[in-house]
C-alpha positions as CSV (number, residue, x, y, z in Angstrom):
1,X,109.2,160.2,131.2
2,X,109.6,163.5,129.1
3,X,113.2,163.3,129.7
4,X,113.6,159.7,128.2
5,X,111.4,161.4,124.6
6,X,113.9,164.4,125.0
7,X,117.2,162.3,124.8
8,X,115.0,159.7,122.2
9,X,114.3,162.4,119.8
10,X,118.0,164.0,119.8
11,X,119.6,160.5,119.1
12,X,117.2,160.0,116.7
13,X,118.2,163.3,114.9
14,X,122.1,162.7,115.6
15,X,121.2,159.4,113.5
16,X,119.5,161.0,111.0
17,X,122.1,163.5,110.3
18,X,124.8,160.5,110.6
19,X,122.9,158.6,107.8
20,X,122.6,162.1,105.6
21,X,126.5,162.8,105.8
22,X,127.3,159.2,105.3
23,X,125.1,159.0,102.0
24,X,125.8,162.5,100.6
25,X,129.6,163.4,101.7
26,X,131.8,163.5,98.7
27,X,135.2,162.4,99.1
28,X,138.0,164.4,98.0
29,X,140.7,161.9,96.3
30,X,144.2,162.6,97.6
31,X,145.1,165.9,95.7
32,X,145.8,167.7,98.8
33,X,148.6,169.9,101.0
34,X,149.7,170.9,104.6
35,X,149.1,174.8,103.2
36,X,148.5,176.8,99.9
37,X,149.1,179.9,99.2
38,X,146.6,181.0,96.2
39,X,147.8,183.5,94.0
40,X,146.7,186.2,91.7
41,X,149.1,186.6,88.6
42,X,149.6,190.4,88.8
43,X,151.7,191.3,85.4
44,X,150.4,188.3,83.1
45,X,152.1,188.1,79.7
46,X,152.4,186.0,76.9
47,X,155.0,184.9,74.1
48,X,154.1,183.0,70.9
49,X,156.7,181.8,67.7
50,X,154.0,182.1,65.1
51,X,150.3,181.5,66.7
52,X,147.9,184.2,67.1
53,X,146.8,184.2,70.8
54,X,143.9,186.0,72.4
55,X,143.7,186.3,76.5
56,X,141.1,187.7,78.9
57,X,141.8,187.9,82.3
58,X,139.6,188.1,84.8
59,X,138.6,187.5,88.8
60,X,141.0,187.6,91.9
61,X,142.6,184.3,93.8
62,X,140.2,181.6,94.2
63,X,137.9,183.3,90.9
64,X,141.0,184.2,89.0
65,X,141.2,182.7,85.5
66,X,142.7,183.7,82.3
67,X,140.6,182.6,79.2
68,X,143.5,181.6,76.0
69,X,143.2,181.3,72.5
70,X,145.7,180.3,70.1
71,X,145.0,179.7,66.5
72,X,148.1,178.2,63.9
73,X,145.4,178.3,61.1
74,X,147.1,179.0,57.6
75,X,150.4,178.6,58.8
76,X,153.6,176.0,57.5
77,X,153.9,172.3,59.1
78,X,155.6,172.7,62.2
79,X,155.0,172.8,66.0
80,X,154.2,176.7,67.5
81,X,154.8,177.6,71.2
82,X,152.3,179.8,73.2
83,X,154.0,181.1,76.2
84,X,151.7,182.3,79.1
85,X,153.9,183.4,81.8
86,X,153.5,185.7,85.2
87,X,156.5,187.7,84.7
88,X,156.7,188.7,88.9
89,X,159.4,188.0,91.5
90,X,158.2,185.8,94.1
91,X,160.3,183.6,96.9
92,X,158.8,179.6,96.7
93,X,161.1,178.5,99.0
94,X,158.3,177.4,101.2
95,X,156.6,175.6,98.8
96,X,157.0,172.1,97.0
97,X,154.4,172.4,94.3
98,X,152.3,174.1,92.1
99,X,148.4,173.5,91.5
100,X,145.8,175.2,89.2
101,X,142.7,174.3,87.7
102,X,142.7,174.2,83.7
103,X,140.0,173.6,81.1
104,X,141.0,172.3,77.9
105,X,138.4,173.5,75.4
106,X,139.6,172.1,72.4
107,X,138.8,168.8,70.6
108,X,141.9,167.4,71.1
109,X,144.7,167.1,73.7
110,X,146.6,169.6,74.4
111,X,150.5,169.4,75.4
112,X,152.1,171.5,77.8
113,X,154.9,172.1,80.2
114,X,155.4,174.0,83.4
115,X,158.6,176.5,83.9
116,X,160.2,178.2,86.4
117,X,162.4,181.1,85.5
118,X,165.1,181.5,88.1
119,X,167.3,184.4,86.5
120,X,167.7,185.1,82.6
121,X,170.0,181.9,82.3
122,X,169.1,178.9,84.2
123,X,164.9,177.9,84.3
124,X,163.5,174.4,85.5
125,X,160.8,172.5,83.7
126,X,159.3,169.1,82.9
127,X,161.4,166.8,81.5
128,X,160.4,163.1,80.3
129,X,161.8,162.0,83.6
130,X,158.7,164.2,84.8
131,X,155.2,163.2,85.9
132,X,151.8,165.1,87.6
133,X,149.0,164.7,88.8
134,X,145.5,165.5,86.8
135,X,142.4,165.1,89.2
136,X,138.5,165.8,87.2
137,X,136.4,168.3,88.6
138,X,134.2,165.6,89.7
139,X,136.7,164.5,92.0
140,X,136.0,160.9,90.4
141,X,139.1,160.2,88.3
142,X,143.1,161.3,89.5
143,X,145.8,160.4,87.6
144,X,149.4,160.7,87.7
145,X,150.8,161.1,84.1
146,X,154.1,160.9,82.9
147,X,155.6,163.4,80.1
148,X,156.5,162.2,76.5
149,X,158.6,164.3,74.5
150,X,158.8,166.8,77.5
151,X,155.0,168.1,78.0
152,X,152.3,166.5,79.3
153,X,149.2,165.7,77.6
154,X,146.1,167.3,79.2
155,X,143.0,165.2,77.3
156,X,140.6,166.6,75.1
157,X,137.8,168.7,77.3
158,X,139.3,167.8,80.4
159,X,138.4,169.9,83.2
160,X,139.6,169.7,86.3
161,X,142.7,170.2,88.8
162,X,146.7,170.0,87.4
163,X,149.3,169.5,90.5
164,X,153.1,169.5,89.6
165,X,155.5,168.7,92.4
166,X,158.4,171.1,92.0
167,X,160.5,168.0,92.6
168,X,159.6,167.1,88.9
169,X,161.3,170.4,87.7
170,X,164.9,170.1,86.2
171,X,167.4,172.5,84.4
172,X,168.7,171.9,81.0
173,X,171.4,169.1,82.3
174,X,168.3,167.4,83.6
175,X,169.4,168.4,87.6
176,X,167.3,169.7,89.9
177,X,167.9,172.9,91.3
178,X,166.9,174.4,94.7
179,X,164.2,176.5,94.3
180,X,164.2,180.0,96.3
181,X,163.3,183.2,94.6
182,X,161.9,183.0,91.1
183,X,161.6,186.0,88.5
184,X,158.7,184.3,86.4
185,X,156.5,181.2,85.8
186,X,154.5,180.0,83.4
187,X,152.6,177.6,81.1
188,X,154.3,176.1,77.7
189,X,151.5,175.1,75.1
190,X,152.6,173.1,72.1
191,X,150.2,173.4,68.9
192,X,150.6,172.3,65.4
193,X,149.9,173.6,62.3
194,X,146.2,174.6,61.4
195,X,144.5,174.2,64.9
196,X,142.2,176.4,66.9
197,X,142.5,175.8,70.3
198,X,140.8,177.2,73.7
199,X,142.0,176.8,77.2
200,X,141.4,178.5,80.8
201,X,144.0,178.2,83.5
202,X,143.0,179.5,86.9
203,X,142.4,179.1,90.6
204,X,146.8,179.0,91.4
205,X,148.0,178.2,94.2
206,X,151.6,177.3,95.7
207,X,151.7,174.1,97.9
208,X,153.2,173.6,101.0
209,X,153.6,170.0,102.5
210,X,151.8,168.3,99.0
211,X,154.4,165.4,99.0
212,X,154.0,164.9,102.3
213,X,150.1,164.6,102.2
214,X,149.7,163.0,98.8
215,X,152.8,160.8,99.0
216,X,151.0,157.3,100.8
217,X,148.3,157.7,98.5
218,X,149.5,158.8,94.9
219,X,151.8,156.9,92.7
220,X,152.9,157.0,89.1
221,X,152.7,153.6,88.0
222,X,154.2,153.0,84.5
223,X,153.6,150.4,82.7
224,X,155.3,148.4,79.9
225,X,154.5,146.1,77.1
226,X,153.2,146.4,73.3
227,X,150.7,149.1,72.5
228,X,149.6,147.1,69.8
229,X,148.0,143.7,68.8
230,X,147.9,142.1,66.1
231,X,145.2,139.6,66.0
232,X,145.7,135.6,64.8
233,X,143.1,134.2,62.3
234,X,142.0,131.6,64.8
235,X,142.3,131.0,68.7
236,X,143.8,133.3,70.8
237,X,147.5,135.4,71.5
238,X,148.8,136.3,74.7
239,X,151.2,139.0,75.4
240,X,152.7,140.1,79.2
241,X,152.4,143.6,80.7
242,X,154.8,144.7,83.8
243,X,154.2,147.7,85.6
244,X,156.7,149.5,88.0
245,X,155.8,152.2,90.9
246,X,157.3,155.1,91.6
247,X,156.3,158.2,94.5
248,X,156.0,161.3,94.2
249,X,159.5,161.9,95.2
250,X,160.9,159.8,92.4
251,X,161.9,157.3,94.5
252,X,160.9,153.5,93.3
253,X,158.8,151.7,95.4
254,X,158.8,148.0,95.8
255,X,155.0,147.2,95.6
256,X,152.5,144.6,93.9
257,X,150.9,145.8,91.5
258,X,147.5,144.2,90.2
259,X,146.4,144.2,86.9
260,X,142.7,144.7,85.4
261,X,140.1,145.7,82.9
262,X,137.6,148.4,84.2
263,X,134.6,146.7,82.0
264,X,134.1,143.2,81.2
265,X,134.8,142.3,77.5
266,X,134.0,139.7,75.3
267,X,136.6,138.1,74.2
268,X,139.7,140.0,76.3
269,X,141.0,138.7,80.0
270,X,144.1,139.7,81.9
271,X,145.2,137.9,85.1
272,X,146.3,139.9,88.2
273,X,149.8,139.2,87.0
274,X,149.4,140.9,83.8
275,X,149.2,138.5,81.2
276,X,146.4,139.9,78.8
277,X,144.7,137.2,76.7
278,X,143.0,138.7,72.9
279,X,140.4,136.1,71.2
280,X,140.5,136.4,67.8
281,X,136.9,136.9,67.7
282,X,137.5,140.3,69.9
283,X,135.6,142.5,68.0
284,X,136.4,145.7,69.5
285,X,139.5,148.1,68.4
286,X,140.9,148.9,71.3
287,X,140.9,148.2,74.8
288,X,142.3,149.9,77.8
289,X,144.7,147.8,80.9
290,X,144.8,149.2,84.0
291,X,147.2,148.3,86.9
292,X,147.3,149.7,90.6
293,X,148.7,148.9,93.6
294,X,146.8,148.0,97.4
295,X,147.9,151.5,98.7
296,X,146.8,153.8,95.6
297,X,143.9,155.7,94.6
298,X,144.9,155.8,91.3
299,X,146.1,153.7,88.5
300,X,148.1,153.2,85.8
301,X,146.7,152.8,82.3
302,X,148.3,151.8,78.9
303,X,145.9,152.0,75.5
304,X,146.0,149.0,73.2
305,X,145.6,148.7,69.3
306,X,143.7,145.7,68.1
307,X,144.5,145.1,64.5
308,X,143.1,142.1,62.4
309,X,145.0,140.1,59.4
310,X,148.7,140.7,60.6
311,X,150.5,137.6,59.2
312,X,153.6,138.5,61.6
313,X,151.9,137.8,64.0
314,X,149.8,135.3,63.0
315,X,152.1,132.9,64.3
316,X,152.4,133.7,67.6
317,X,148.3,132.8,67.9
318,X,147.5,130.3,70.1
319,X,144.8,128.3,67.9
320,X,142.0,126.8,68.8
321,X,142.0,122.6,68.3
322,X,140.0,122.2,65.6
323,X,142.4,124.7,63.4
324,X,145.2,123.2,64.4
325,X,145.2,120.7,61.5
326,X,143.9,123.2,59.0
327,X,146.6,125.9,59.8
328,X,149.4,122.9,60.2
329,X,148.7,121.3,57.0
330,X,148.8,124.8,54.7
331,X,152.1,125.4,56.2
332,X,153.8,122.1,55.9
333,X,152.0,122.3,51.7
334,X,154.1,125.9,51.4
335,X,156.8,125.2,53.1
336,X,157.2,121.8,50.7
337,X,156.5,124.3,47.5
338,X,158.9,126.4,48.9
339,X,161.9,123.8,49.5
340,X,160.8,122.3,45.8
341,X,161.0,125.6,43.8
342,X,164.3,126.6,46.5
343,X,166.2,123.4,45.1
344,X,165.2,123.9,41.1
345,X,166.3,127.7,41.2
346,X,169.6,126.1,43.2
347,X,169.9,123.7,40.6
348,X,169.8,126.4,37.7
349,X,172.6,128.8,39.3
350,X,174.8,125.9,39.3
351,X,174.7,125.1,35.7
352,X,174.5,128.8,34.5
353,X,177.9,129.0,36.4
354,X,179.4,125.7,35.1
355,X,178.4,126.9,31.4
356,X,180.3,130.2,31.9
357,X,183.3,128.3,33.6
358,X,183.8,125.7,30.7
359,X,183.2,128.4,28.2
360,X,185.5,130.7,29.5
361,X,188.5,127.7,30.0
362,X,187.9,127.1,26.3
363,X,188.4,130.1,25.3
364,X,191.3,130.5,27.6
365,X,192.6,127.7,25.9
366,X,192.2,128.6,22.3
367,X,193.8,131.9,23.1
368,X,196.5,130.1,24.9
369,X,197.8,128.1,21.6
370,X,197.4,131.2,19.3
371,X,199.6,133.2,21.7
372,X,202.4,129.9,22.1
373,X,202.3,129.3,18.0
374,X,203.5,133.2,17.7
375,X,205.8,133.3,20.3
376,X,207.2,130.1,18.3
377,X,207.1,132.2,15.2
378,X,208.5,135.4,16.5
379,X,212.0,133.6,18.8
380,X,212.5,131.7,14.7
381,X,212.8,135.0,13.0
382,X,214.8,136.6,15.7
383,X,217.4,133.6,15.6
384,X,217.6,133.4,11.6
385,X,218.1,137.7,11.8
386,X,221.3,136.9,14.1
387,X,222.9,133.8,11.9
388,X,225.6,135.6,9.9
């Protein structure tokens, strides 16, 4: 009997532990790797082309961080570069990516790039064909973002982890290069004039087997379609969106994509195949459209601005039934008026041209008679002079 009570007690404890584990466990999203080597930059330097840069370095390995402040206040209208780099020779042949924490403390998005210098003549970096992975510090949101104009946009106040596969780095000719020993690596930040930006980089690690570990759950979902929609005066407007899917090696994947809106929005809806409908009564200024595959833990997104009273797009709207007569009658009346005025204008042009030609022919005839009389007179005088 005592044995049964002990077994029952152990079973209850085990069940409670399992329940607590299920309730309080945190699910790490797919940013992972087979192995990683956390590093401490030992020869950290900076380069800038006009900005005032201050950096503060502290900690080692997982606790390493460099706090950067870059100021372009008072500079001429232009773009300025801040390059923080580790001038240390390293062999990275065994690795296929890099990850680091990034805290953007600025009120604006920061545009960054990763550069690996192989030697004085050869470097690789992210181009417009590249993408990277961003994961919030709370692991609730993960994105695969493509670069634009050669830079990766880090949202304002983003605090999380950035992961860049080495397969997304290219040389100046847009070619991939086998990576072995590198002379240095660094992170470039692009700023415009009159900005004061602060950001922190830390917990840096080279990754081994990261692409293989994340390949089946993370994809770049590149969406295409209008990023600005003008609403009609009545009815609704329809727009079609598409999406292409690429794995972490840049290969296109044949996978079905489903479109969705995260929140229920009054006056906006989308079908799974990407047909977005916006009613003229929609009061918001922008919406975010998402798309994902059944296999991906992340989603692609596009932010769409909604504009009011754009006459060009009103003709593309789908009017409500009760508004059809009003719209068509007004359009028909305006069309008739335009045709009448156009005809009057054409008649006036024809009359003007005819008057010009008649006047020209009259003057030409009169001039011809005068010249003819003068010619006869000259010939007569010449004949009289020739007679003996």
